[in-house]
Structures are given as structure tokens and as C-alpha cells.
N, C-alpha and C positions, 0 to 999 in steps of 0.2 A: 643851088646854093641856099635857097631859103630854108631847107631842112637843117642845114648846118648853122644858119643864123638863129633859128628857133632853139636848137640845142644849146648854143652858146648863151642865148638870152635866158634860158631856163637855168643853166649853170650859174650864171651871174646872179640870178634871183636866189637861188639856193645858197650860194656864197654869202649874200647879204643876210639871209635868214640865219645862217650859222654864225656869222659875225655878231649879230644882234643877240643871239642866244648865249654866246660866249661873254659878251659884255654884260648881260643880265646876271650870268653866273658869277663873273669876277665881282660884280657889286655885292652880291649875296655873300660871297666868300669874305670880302672885306668887312661887311657888317658882322659876320660870325666872329671874325678875328677880333674886331673891336669889342664885341660883347665878351669874348673869352678873356681879353685883357682886363676889362672891368670886373669880371667875376674873380679873376686872380687877385686884383687889388682888394676886393671886398673880402675874399677869403683870408688874405694876409692881415687885414685889419681885424677881423674876427679872431684870428689866431693870436694876435698881439693882445687883444682885449681879454681873451680867455686866459693867456699866460699871466696877464696882470692880476686878474681875479683870483687865480690859483695861488699867486704868491702872497696876496694880501688877505686871504680868507681866514676866518676865525679858526684857530686850532681846536675844533670841537673834541676830537679824541682825547687830547691832552687835558682839556678842561673836564671832561667826563671822569677821567682817572683821578684828577684832583679832588673833585666833589666826592667821588665815591670813597677815596681815602679819608676825606675829612669826616664823612658820614660814618665810616667804620671807627675812626678814632673817637668821634663823639659818642657812639654807641658803647665803646669799650669803657670810656671815661664815666658814663652813666652807670654801667654795671659794677664798676669798681666803687663808686661813691655811694 
């Protein structure tokens, strides 16, 4: 029976090793899930800030058209005068 006892003891050690490995793996997965949540929050914050910046940005193309039109009108006025 000592051979069976040795096998049972080794199986119990193997079981303990596997359980410890799964516990470490669960801890790492929990950490990754937490980091993923933080990344999602950061991404949502950046998206909101970008949307705010896009809404409040200076309308440069419209301003360029107005300045160009004013320049053309001023040039035409100078030619006529």
C-alpha cells in the first residue's frame, strides 16, 4: 500500500500546485480586467474632450473665405478708383 500512498501524495501535491497556478491566473485576469476598465474610462474621457474641442474650434475655413473675399473686394475697389 505504500505505492498507492505515494501516488495519492503526489496527486495531492499536483492538485495543490494546479490550484495555486489557477489562483495566480485569476489574480492576473482580475488585474487585466481592472486595467481594461480604466482604459475604457480614459478613452471615453478623451473622446469627450475631443468632441468638445471640435465643437468649439475656430471656423478657419469660413474665416479664410471671408478674408479672401475682402481682399478681392479691396483689390477691385483699388482698380476702380
